[in-house]
C-alpha positions in Angstrom: 52.4 61.7 15.5 53.9 59.1 13.6 52.8 58.5 10.2 51.6 55.3 9.0 53.5 53.5 5.7 51.5 53.9 2.4 50.8 50.4 2.0 49.5 50.1 5.9 47.0 52.7 4.8 45.8 51.2 1.4 45.8 47.7 3.2 43.4 49.4 6.3 41.3 51.3 3.6 40.5 48.2 1.8 39.7 46.4 4.7 37.3 49.1 6.1 35.7 48.9 2.8 35.0 45.3 2.9 33.6 45.8 6.4 31.1 48.2 5.3 30.2 46.5 1.8 30.3 42.6 2.1 29.8 42.4 -1.9 26.7 44.3 -2.0 26.2 47.2 -4.4 25.9 50.6 -2.9 22.6 52.0 -2.1 21.7 55.5 -1.9 18.3 54.8 -0.5 19.5 52.6 2.3 22.5 55.0 3.1 19.8 58.0 3.1 17.0 56.0 5.2 19.0 54.6 8.3 21.1 56.1 10.9 24.9 55.2 11.2 24.1 53.1 14.2 21.4 51.3 12.4 23.6 50.8 9.5 26.3 49.1 11.2 23.8 46.7 13.0 22.1 45.8 9.6 25.4 44.8 8.1 26.3 42.7 11.1 23.1 41.1 10.5 23.7 40.5 7.1 27.2 39.2 8.0 25.8 36.8 10.5 23.1 35.1 8.0 25.7 35.0 5.3 28.1 32.7 7.4 25.1 30.5 7.8 24.1 30.5 4.0 27.3 29.8 2.9 28.3 27.0 5.3 24.8 25.6 4.4 25.2 25.6 0.7 28.8 24.9 0.7 29.3 27.8 -2.0 32.0 30.4 -2.3 29.7 32.8 -4.5 27.1 34.8 -2.0 24.8 35.2 -4.8 24.7 31.3 -5.6 24.6 30.3 -1.8 21.2 32.2 -1.3 19.8 30.9 -4.5 20.8 27.3 -3.5 19.3 27.9 0.2 15.9 29.2 -1.3 15.8 26.9 -3.9 16.0 23.9 -1.2 13.5 25.1 1.1 10.9 25.9 -1.7 10.9 22.3 -1.7 9.6 21.8 1.9 6.3 22.3 3.1 6.0 25.7 5.2 5.0 24.3 7.9 7.8 21.4 7.9 10.5 24.0 7.4 13.3 24.2 10.3 15.0 27.6 10.7 18.3 27.9 9.3 19.7 29.5 12.4 18.5 27.9 15.6 16.0 30.5 17.5 18.5 30.3 20.8 21.5 31.3 18.4 19.4 34.3 16.8 18.1 35.5 20.1 21.5 35.8 21.7 22.8 37.5 18.4 19.5 39.9 18.7 20.0 40.5 22.2 23.1 41.9 22.6 23.1 45.7 23.5 24.9 47.0 20.8 22.1 45.9 18.3 19.1 47.3 20.2 18.3 49.3 17.2 17.4 46.1 15.5 14.2 45.7 17.9 12.9 48.2 15.2 13.0 45.9 12.7 12.9 42.4 14.1 11.2 42.1 17.6 11.9 39.5 19.9 9.1 37.8 22.6 9.9 34.8 24.8 6.4 34.3 26.3 3.9 32.6 24.3 0.2 34.4 24.9 -1.5 31.0 24.0 -0.4 27.9 22.5 -2.9 24.8 22.0 -0.2 21.9 22.7 -2.1 18.4 22.3 -5.5 18.5 24.3 -4.6 21.3 26.4 -4.3 25.1 25.9 -1.6 26.7 27.6 -1.0 30.5 28.2 1.6 33.0 29.0 4.3 30.1 28.4 7.5 31.4 29.3 11.0 30.7 27.0 9.0 30.2 23.7 10.9 32.3 21.8 9.0 33.8 18.6 10.3 36.6 16.0 8.0 39.1 14.1 8.8 42.2 12.1 8.0 45.6 13.0 5.5 47.1 10.8 6.8 50.6 11.4 9.7 52.6 11.7 12.9 52.9 9.5 12.7 49.4 8.1 8.7 50.2 6.9 10.4 53.5 5.4 13.0 51.7 3.5 10.2 49.4 2.0 8.3 52.3 1.1 10.9 53.8 -0.8 12.2 51.2 -2.7 8.7 50.0 -3.5 8.6 53.0 -5.4 10.5 51.6 -8.1 10.3 47.9 -7.4 6.4 46.4 -7.3 7.6 43.6 -5.0 8.5 45.5 -2.4 5.5 47.8 -2.6 3.6 44.8 -1.8 5.4 44.0 0.7 5.5 47.4 2.4 1.4 47.2 2.2 1.1 43.8 3.5 3.5 44.6 6.2 1.7 47.7 7.5 -2.1 45.9 7.0 -1.0 42.3 9.1 1.3 44.0 11.7 3.8 41.7 11.1 5.1 39.3 8.6 2.5 38.0 6.4 1.8 34.7 5.4 2.2 35.2 1.6 5.5 36.1 1.2 6.7 33.4 3.4 5.5 31.2 0.4 5.8 33.3 -2.8 9.5 34.6 -1.7 11.3 31.2 -2.1 9.0 30.1 -4.9 10.4 33.0 -6.9 14.1 33.6 -5.3 15.3 34.0 -9.0 13.8 37.2 -9.5 16.1 38.6 -7.1 19.8 39.7 -7.1 21.5 39.1 -3.7 24.5 41.3 -4.7 22.0 44.3 -4.2 21.4 45.7 -0.9 17.5 45.6 -1.0 17.3 41.8 -1.8 20.3 41.1 0.4 18.8 42.6 3.3 15.4 41.1 2.9 16.8 37.8 2.5 18.5 37.9 5.6 15.6 39.6 7.4 13.4 36.6 5.9 15.8 34.3 7.4 16.1 35.3 10.7 12.5 36.0 10.9 11.9 32.2 10.3 11.1 30.2 13.6 11.2 26.9 15.0 7.5 25.3 15.1 6.2 26.3 18.6 4.8 22.9 19.0 8.5 21.9 18.8 9.8 24.2 21.5 6.8 22.6 23.7 8.0 19.2 23.1 11.4 20.4 24.4 10.0 22.5 27.3 7.6 19.5 28.6 10.6 17.1 28.5 12.8 19.4 30.1 10.2 19.1 33.3 9.7 15.6 33.2 13.6 14.9 33.6 
């Protein structure tokens, strides 16, 4: 068996380390809570969101980039906020087979049960994308565990369990209080990425586009 040069081994080791730890401090709770497959998918999700946040903010420091983004959206009324990542792109990212494990964290629905649009009520509307947090599974377990030493996450876990999805309170509170978070540590970076993935386009805007497409 041919041996690799020492320098090559060192470079490969560094690249592997960077892949598995994109400037995020090690978290024993994260490592013990999720399976290897789940951790790989969650790291991919973080990288995916990181790219959009860095591009949006024009920052090179990931911590500053997230703070810049949340500082900006905090100035916008919640119902007028547009998602950083288009829903169709998120849908494609989450829909890839190797990321099926993320369904236990972020659930996707492409059929709206009912939408009041202008003066009419539409039911079972297809091709209307929505995202929601799954109130059970390992992500909830993770929130519960880190909530034992961090009141912010204990409150989030309780609200997620009670509401069965992303409660409205954190959607307002988190951008307002982003300075309380350190996006170089796993729990805060992961929550920021999931929060951004959960932001979605206004259903009325989706209906506008759908009606316009049918009329052409």
